[in-house]
C-alpha positions as CSV (number, residue, x, y, z in Angstrom):
1,M,0.0,0.0,0.0
2,P,1.7,3.3,-1.1
3,L,2.3,6.0,1.4
4,Q,-0.7,8.3,1.9
5,A,-0.2,11.5,-0.2
6,H,-1.8,14.8,0.2
7,L,-4.5,15.3,-2.4
8,C,-5.3,18.3,-4.5
9,R,-8.8,17.5,-5.8
10,D,-9.5,20.8,-7.4
11,P,-6.3,22.3,-8.7
12,H,-6.1,26.0,-9.4
13,D,-5.4,26.8,-13.1
14,L,-2.9,29.7,-13.5
15,L,-3.3,29.8,-17.3
16,A,-6.4,29.9,-19.6
17,A,-6.9,26.7,-21.5
18,E,-6.2,28.4,-24.8
19,D,-2.9,29.7,-23.4
20,V,-1.8,26.2,-22.5
21,E,-2.6,25.2,-26.1
22,R,-0.6,28.1,-27.5
23,I,2.4,27.1,-25.3
24,H,2.1,23.5,-26.6
25,E,1.8,24.5,-30.2
26,S,4.7,26.9,-29.9
27,A,6.8,24.2,-28.4
28,L,6.0,21.8,-31.3
29,R,7.1,24.6,-33.7
30,V,10.4,25.0,-31.9
31,M,10.9,21.2,-32.0
32,S,10.1,20.8,-35.7
33,R,11.8,24.0,-36.9
34,T,14.7,24.9,-34.5
35,G,15.2,21.4,-33.1
36,V,17.1,20.1,-30.0
37,T,20.7,18.9,-30.0
38,F,21.6,15.5,-28.5
39,A,25.2,14.5,-27.9
40,G,26.2,10.9,-28.4
41,G,25.4,8.5,-31.3
42,R,23.1,6.3,-29.3
43,A,20.4,8.9,-28.8
44,L,20.7,10.1,-32.4
45,A,20.2,6.5,-33.6
46,I,17.2,6.0,-31.4
47,L,15.6,9.2,-32.6
48,R,16.4,8.6,-36.2
49,R,14.8,5.1,-36.1
50,G,11.8,6.7,-34.5
51,G,11.1,9.1,-37.4
52,C,13.0,12.3,-36.4
53,S,15.1,14.3,-38.7
54,V,18.7,14.0,-37.5
55,D,21.7,16.1,-38.6
56,E,24.6,13.8,-37.7
57,A,27.2,16.6,-37.9
58,S,25.6,19.0,-35.4
59,G,23.5,16.5,-33.4
60,R,20.5,18.6,-34.0
61,V,17.2,16.7,-34.1
62,R,13.8,17.9,-35.4
63,F,10.7,16.2,-34.2
64,P,7.4,15.5,-36.2
65,A,4.4,16.6,-34.2
66,A,2.7,13.3,-34.8
67,L,5.6,11.4,-33.2
68,V,5.5,13.7,-30.1
69,A,1.8,12.9,-29.7
70,E,2.4,9.2,-30.1
71,C,5.1,9.2,-27.4
72,L,3.0,11.3,-25.0
73,A,0.2,8.7,-25.4
74,C,2.7,6.0,-24.3
75,C,3.5,7.6,-21.0
76,P,1.6,6.3,-17.9
77,P,-0.4,9.1,-16.2
78,S,0.7,7.7,-12.8
79,F,3.0,5.0,-11.5
80,V,4.1,3.4,-8.2
81,L,7.7,4.2,-7.2
82,R,8.9,1.2,-5.1
83,A,10.9,2.1,-1.9
84,R,13.2,-0.1,0.1
85,S,10.3,-0.5,2.6
86,R,7.0,-1.1,0.8
87,S,5.2,1.0,3.4
88,H,7.0,4.0,1.8
89,D,6.1,3.3,-1.8
90,L,4.9,6.4,-3.6
91,E,2.0,6.5,-6.1
92,I,3.0,9.4,-8.3
93,G,0.4,11.3,-10.4
94,G,-3.2,12.2,-10.4
95,A,-4.2,14.3,-7.4
96,A,-1.4,13.1,-5.2
97,L,1.2,15.5,-3.7
98,Y,4.4,14.3,-2.1
99,F,7.4,16.3,-0.8
100,Q,11.1,15.8,-1.5
101,S,14.2,17.1,0.1
102,H,16.5,19.3,-2.0
103,P,20.3,19.1,-2.2
104,G,23.0,21.8,-1.7
105,L,26.6,22.2,-2.4
106,Y,27.5,23.1,1.1
107,L,26.2,22.0,4.5
108,A,25.1,24.4,7.3
109,G,26.3,23.0,10.6
110,L,23.5,21.9,12.9
111,E,24.8,23.8,16.0
112,D,26.4,26.9,14.6
113,G,24.9,27.2,11.1
114,E,28.4,27.7,9.7
115,R,28.8,26.9,6.0
116,R,31.2,24.1,5.3
117,L,31.8,21.1,3.0
118,A,30.2,17.9,4.2
119,R,32.2,14.8,5.0
120,L,31.0,11.3,4.3
121,A,30.3,10.8,8.1
122,D,27.6,13.5,7.8
123,I,25.5,11.7,5.2
124,G,24.2,8.9,7.4
125,P,22.8,11.0,10.3
126,L,21.4,13.6,7.8
127,T,19.7,10.8,5.8
128,R,18.2,9.4,9.1
129,L,16.8,12.9,9.8
130,L,15.1,12.8,6.3
131,D,13.8,9.4,7.1
132,A,12.4,10.6,10.5
133,L,10.3,13.4,9.1
134,D,6.8,12.3,8.0
135,E,6.3,15.3,5.7
136,I,9.5,14.5,3.6
137,H,8.4,11.6,1.4
138,L,11.3,11.3,-1.0
139,S,15.0,11.6,-0.1
140,I,17.7,13.1,-2.3
141,M,21.2,13.5,-1.1
142,P,21.7,16.5,1.3
143,T,24.9,17.5,-0.5
144,S,26.7,16.3,-3.6
145,T,30.1,17.5,-2.4
146,I,32.2,15.5,0.1
147,A,35.4,16.9,1.4
148,D,37.1,13.6,2.3
149,L,36.5,11.7,-1.0
150,P,37.8,12.0,-4.6
151,A,35.2,13.8,-6.7
152,A,34.9,10.8,-9.1
153,I,33.4,8.6,-6.5
154,M,31.6,11.0,-4.1
155,I,28.1,10.4,-5.5
156,E,28.4,6.6,-5.3
157,H,29.4,6.8,-1.6
158,I,26.6,9.2,-0.9
159,A,24.0,7.0,-2.7
160,A,25.2,4.0,-0.6
161,E,24.7,5.9,2.6
162,Q,21.3,7.0,1.5
163,M,20.2,3.4,0.9
164,R,21.7,2.3,4.3
165,N,19.9,5.0,6.3
166,T,16.4,5.5,4.9
167,Q,13.5,3.2,4.0
168,K,12.1,5.9,1.7
169,V,12.5,6.3,-2.0
170,T,15.8,7.9,-2.9
171,A,16.4,10.3,-5.9
172,H,19.6,10.3,-8.0
173,G,21.1,12.1,-11.0
174,V,23.6,10.9,-13.5
175,F,26.6,13.2,-12.9
176,Q,30.1,11.7,-12.8
177,G,28.9,8.6,-14.5
178,C,27.1,7.4,-11.3
179,A,24.0,5.9,-12.9
180,P,25.2,2.4,-13.6
181,W,26.5,2.1,-10.0
182,V,23.3,3.5,-8.5
183,I,21.2,1.1,-10.5
184,E,23.3,-1.8,-9.2
185,M,22.8,-0.5,-5.6
186,A,19.1,-0.5,-6.2
187,R,19.2,-4.1,-7.4
188,I,21.2,-5.1,-4.2
189,T,18.7,-3.4,-1.9
190,D,15.6,-4.4,-3.9
191,Q,14.1,-1.0,-4.6
192,Q,13.5,1.5,-7.4
193,V,15.2,4.8,-7.5
194,Y,14.0,8.1,-8.9
195,G,16.4,9.1,-11.7
196,Q,16.7,12.3,-13.5
197,I,17.9,13.8,-16.8
198,N,19.1,17.4,-16.9
199,P,18.9,19.0,-20.4
200,V,21.0,22.1,-20.7
201,S,19.0,25.2,-21.8
202,P,18.6,26.2,-24.5
203,L,17.6,23.0,-26.2
204,S,20.5,20.7,-25.6
205,Y,21.0,17.2,-24.1
206,P,24.6,16.4,-23.1
207,A,26.0,12.9,-23.6
208,E,26.3,12.2,-19.9
209,Q,22.7,13.1,-19.2
210,V,21.4,11.0,-22.2
211,E,23.5,7.9,-21.3
212,G,22.7,8.0,-17.6
213,G,19.0,8.7,-18.1
214,L,18.7,5.9,-20.6
215,A,20.4,3.6,-18.2
216,Y,17.8,4.3,-15.5
217,V,15.0,3.9,-18.0
218,E,16.2,0.6,-19.4
219,A,16.7,-0.8,-15.9
220,G,13.0,0.0,-15.1
221,H,13.4,3.1,-13.0
222,P,11.3,6.2,-13.5
223,V,13.0,9.4,-14.5
224,C,12.3,13.1,-14.1
225,I,13.2,15.3,-17.1
226,L,14.6,18.4,-15.4
227,P,15.7,21.5,-17.3
228,G,16.8,24.6,-15.5
229,P,16.5,27.6,-17.8
230,T,17.5,31.1,-16.7
231,L,15.0,33.8,-17.8
232,G,16.9,36.4,-19.9
233,A,20.1,34.3,-20.3
234,S,19.5,30.7,-21.4
235,S,15.8,31.2,-22.1
236,P,13.6,34.2,-23.1
237,A,13.2,36.9,-20.5
238,T,9.4,36.3,-20.5
239,L,7.7,33.6,-18.5
240,A,5.6,32.4,-21.5
241,G,8.7,32.2,-23.7
242,T,10.6,30.2,-21.1
243,L,7.6,27.9,-20.8
244,V,7.7,27.3,-24.5
245,L,11.4,26.5,-24.4
246,Q,11.1,24.3,-21.3
247,T,8.2,22.4,-22.8
248,A,10.2,21.7,-26.0
249,E,13.0,20.4,-23.9
250,H,10.6,18.2,-21.9
251,L,8.9,16.8,-25.0
252,A,12.2,16.0,-26.7
253,G,13.2,14.0,-23.6
254,V,9.8,12.2,-23.6
255,V,10.2,11.2,-27.2
256,L,13.7,9.7,-26.6
257,I,12.6,7.8,-23.5
258,Q,9.4,6.4,-25.1
259,L,11.3,5.3,-28.2
260,A,13.9,3.6,-26.0
261,R,11.3,1.9,-23.7
262,P,7.6,2.5,-24.6
263,G,5.5,2.9,-21.4
264,A,8.5,4.0,-19.3
265,P,7.3,6.2,-16.4
266,V,8.4,9.8,-16.6
267,T,7.8,13.1,-14.7
268,L,8.3,16.6,-16.0
269,G,10.3,18.8,-13.7
270,G,11.9,22.2,-13.8
271,Y,14.0,24.6,-11.8
272,P,14.0,27.9,-13.8
273,H,15.9,30.9,-12.4
274,V,15.1,34.6,-12.8
275,L,18.1,36.7,-13.8
276,D,17.9,39.9,-11.8
277,M,19.3,42.3,-14.3
278,R,20.0,45.0,-11.7
279,H,22.7,42.8,-10.1
280,G,23.4,40.2,-12.7
281,A,22.4,37.7,-10.0
282,L,20.3,34.5,-10.3
283,A,17.2,34.4,-8.2
284,I,15.5,31.1,-7.5
285,G,13.3,32.4,-4.7
286,A,11.6,34.9,-7.0
287,V,7.8,34.7,-7.1
288,E,8.0,34.3,-10.9
289,V,9.8,31.0,-10.3
290,A,6.8,29.7,-8.3
291,L,4.5,30.9,-11.1
292,M,6.5,28.9,-13.5
293,G,6.1,25.8,-11.3
294,A,2.3,26.3,-11.1
295,A,2.2,26.6,-14.9
296,L,4.2,23.4,-15.2
297,A,1.7,21.6,-13.1
298,Q,-1.1,22.7,-15.4
299,I,0.8,21.9,-18.6
300,C,1.5,18.4,-17.2
301,R,-2.3,17.9,-16.6
302,R,-2.8,18.7,-20.3
303,Y,-0.3,15.9,-21.1
304,R,-1.6,13.6,-18.4
305,L,1.9,13.4,-16.9
306,P,3.0,13.8,-13.3
307,S,4.6,17.2,-12.5
308,H,7.7,17.9,-10.4
309,P,8.6,21.6,-10.0
310,E,11.9,21.8,-8.1
311,F,10.5,24.4,-5.7
312,P,9.9,26.3,-3.5
313,L,13.5,27.4,-2.9
314,T,14.9,30.6,-1.5
315,D,17.8,33.0,-2.1
316,A,18.2,33.7,1.6
317,K,21.5,32.8,3.0
318,V,20.3,32.2,6.6
319,L,17.0,31.0,8.3
320,D,15.3,34.4,8.3
321,E,12.0,36.1,7.2
322,Q,13.1,36.0,3.5
323,A,13.5,32.3,3.6
324,A,10.1,31.8,5.3
325,A,8.3,34.2,2.9
326,E,9.8,32.8,-0.3
327,K,9.3,29.2,0.7
328,A,5.8,29.5,2.2
329,M,4.4,31.6,-0.7
330,G,5.8,29.3,-3.3
331,L,4.8,26.1,-1.5
332,L,1.2,27.1,-1.1
333,L,1.0,28.2,-4.8
334,L,2.4,24.9,-6.0
335,A,0.2,22.8,-3.7
336,Q,-2.9,24.5,-4.9
337,A,-1.8,24.3,-8.5
338,G,-1.8,20.5,-8.3
339,A,1.9,19.7,-8.5
340,N,2.6,16.0,-7.8
341,L,6.1,16.4,-6.4
342,V,7.6,19.4,-4.7
343,S,11.3,19.7,-3.8
344,N,12.0,22.1,-1.0
345,G,13.4,20.4,2.0
346,G,16.5,21.9,3.6
347,A,17.6,24.2,0.7
348,L,18.9,27.7,1.2
349,E,20.9,30.2,-0.8
350,A,19.5,29.2,-4.2
351,E,20.3,25.5,-3.6
352,K,23.9,26.2,-2.7
353,L,23.4,25.5,1.0
354,W,21.6,22.7,2.8
355,S,20.5,23.1,6.4
356,P,19.1,20.3,8.7
357,V,17.4,23.1,10.7
358,Q,15.7,24.4,7.6
359,L,14.7,20.9,6.6
360,V,12.7,20.5,9.9
361,I,11.0,23.9,9.3
362,D,10.2,22.9,5.7
363,A,8.6,19.7,6.9
364,E,6.3,21.6,9.1
365,L,5.4,24.0,6.2
366,N,4.7,21.0,4.1
367,G,2.2,19.7,6.8
368,M,0.5,23.1,6.8
369,A,0.2,23.1,3.0
370,G,-1.2,19.6,3.2
371,R,-3.9,20.8,5.7
372,V,-4.9,23.6,3.3
373,L,-5.4,21.0,0.6
374,D,-7.4,18.9,2.9
375,G,-9.9,21.7,3.1
376,V,-13.2,21.9,5.0
377,H,-15.0,18.5,5.4
378,V,-18.8,18.9,5.3
379,S,-20.9,16.1,6.8
380,D,-23.6,15.6,9.4
381,E,-20.8,15.1,11.9
382,T,-18.9,18.2,11.0
383,L,-21.9,20.5,10.5
384,A,-22.7,19.7,14.2
385,V,-26.3,21.0,14.1
386,D,-27.4,18.7,17.0
387,V,-24.4,19.8,19.1
388,I,-25.2,23.4,18.5
389,D,-28.7,22.7,19.5
390,Q,-27.6,20.9,22.7
391,V,-25.2,23.7,23.8
392,G,-27.5,26.6,22.9
393,P,-27.0,30.3,23.3
394,L,-24.1,31.4,25.5
395,G,-23.1,27.8,26.2
396,T,-19.7,26.2,25.9
397,F,-18.5,23.5,23.5
398,L,-15.6,22.6,25.7
399,R,-17.6,20.0,27.6
400,A,-19.2,18.5,24.5
401,K,-18.3,14.9,23.7
402,H,-18.3,16.0,20.0
403,T,-15.4,18.4,20.7
404,R,-13.3,15.7,22.3
405,R,-14.0,13.3,19.5
406,V,-13.3,15.6,16.5
407,W,-10.9,18.4,17.4
408,R,-7.7,16.6,16.5
409,A,-9.0,15.5,13.2
410,E,-9.9,19.1,12.3
411,Q,-6.5,20.7,13.1
412,Y,-2.9,20.4,11.9
413,L,-0.9,20.3,15.1
414,P,2.6,21.8,14.5
415,D,5.7,20.7,16.4
416,L,7.6,24.0,16.0
417,A,5.1,26.9,15.8
418,D,4.8,28.4,19.3
419,R,1.3,28.7,20.6
420,Q,2.0,29.2,24.3
421,T,1.1,32.3,26.2
422,Y,3.8,35.0,26.4
423,T,4.6,34.2,30.0
424,A,4.9,30.5,29.3
425,W,7.1,31.3,26.3
426,L,9.4,33.4,28.5
427,E,9.6,30.7,31.1
428,A,10.5,28.1,28.5
429,G,13.5,30.2,27.4
430,S,12.0,32.6,24.9
431,R,13.3,30.5,22.0
432,D,12.5,31.2,18.4
433,I,11.5,28.7,15.7
434,T,15.1,28.1,14.6
435,D,16.0,27.1,18.2
436,R,13.1,24.7,18.4
437,A,13.9,23.3,15.0
438,R,17.5,22.8,15.9
439,E,16.5,20.9,19.0
440,R,14.1,18.7,17.1
441,A,16.7,18.0,14.4
442,R,19.3,17.2,17.1
443,T,16.9,14.8,18.8
444,L,15.8,13.0,15.6
445,M,19.4,12.6,14.4
446,R,20.3,11.1,17.8
447,D,17.3,8.9,18.4
448,H,15.7,7.9,15.1
449,Q,16.5,4.3,14.2
450,V,16.3,2.9,10.6
451,P,16.1,-0.8,10.2
452,P,19.5,-1.8,8.8
453,L,20.1,-3.5,5.5
454,A,20.6,-7.2,5.7
455,E,24.3,-8.0,6.4
456,E,24.7,-9.5,2.9
457,Q,23.2,-6.5,1.2
458,D,25.5,-4.1,3.2
459,Q,28.5,-6.2,2.4
460,E,27.6,-6.3,-1.3
461,L,27.3,-2.5,-1.3
462,G,30.8,-2.2,0.1
463,R,32.1,-4.5,-2.6
464,L,30.4,-2.4,-5.2
465,L,31.9,0.8,-3.9
466,R,35.4,-0.8,-4.1
467,R,34.8,-1.8,-7.7
468,A,33.5,1.7,-8.5
469,A,36.7,3.2,-7.0
470,Q,38.9,0.8,-9.0
471,A,37.0,1.5,-12.2
472,K,36.8,5.3,-11.9
473,L,40.1,6.1,-10.2
474,A,42.2,3.9,-12.4
475,G,45.0,5.8,-14.0
């Protein structure tokens, strides 16, 4: 039985239906006229056999609209993503909303918040923290940079620590040629992983992304097609123009995947950036980025494909009001727009920094967003007409059995938000939310237990890591 998702039964449409069609038709024109480049002969051969026009010299591929439609029709509208523990399987698609953590390049220390490179010993405890939080359903590595390992084998070691320290689904990219090793780890631990392909905007698929993505697909793992255009730099400065470009990149990936393995499960993701021309700075916490995510969710409904906007993120460098405002505003917009997966957990500073304290706060924000989606339940029980009649004018509902029976089901009860009186808050040390989140993270990292892998599985992971090191560090 898959893990219970939050449900968005009545998603808010950001775009008019005719505007979605204009974006789709414009993307098809880009695909047929401008084309998309693919590096590597394998992808070109697959696309040529499928009916695309391929320029071998440049790697540019042009796509017939009919082929795009055929490949979209092959994609499953939903799928079950199998975790290490079946109680943590995810059913992706439809009205379901799940939350994923988000990686960073650097780690913010739990106690002092100081920015530093992670070490391999950090990954296990941080992954157990991800495992402990009910409102983080899918775990990606906290950081992809490890100070005490060679760059060529960092990702394999991180992936192994993830699989040892969480029962949840884990997400993985293809960088540094890690995909074949991650796939073998998934076989050892009897689970699926959530892979991804990152096209490079504008309109390009590098060889590493193609080969790694196809490896996940052919091994039976779902993948997310995840472009990251920058408005005004690697995509048009307009939101609509960037949606056209991003959609063309998405659909080109869909065609490749479905030609390689018809029926392969795929999600459409995106992490666009705004280029603030005043400073020449990238902004990923901008409200326009959240609007792009809401539009992506709606476009995916048109295609009957699951959506995965890589938001809400923030440009804030510390846990402050900016981080709270950018994350909360984007989160609620995406939840109500009907996104199926949202990646927000732990990220600060435009995904450069990962904080375990922010992760705990984000998990609580996720619970609040889920309560908003849950809405107001109307039934004889909740209308409470008989209870109102029994209590009458100027009575109290505190003594009513109905109150004792239903109040917990009606409320989201946060762990971090302070609801004490001012006097009680002072007596408890007048701590703010970051203090309370730090304490909760500390407690969970210390006390939360994850059932270990079978000894044979753990040993096989170790042997695999040694083979990876021999293969990738040779010479």
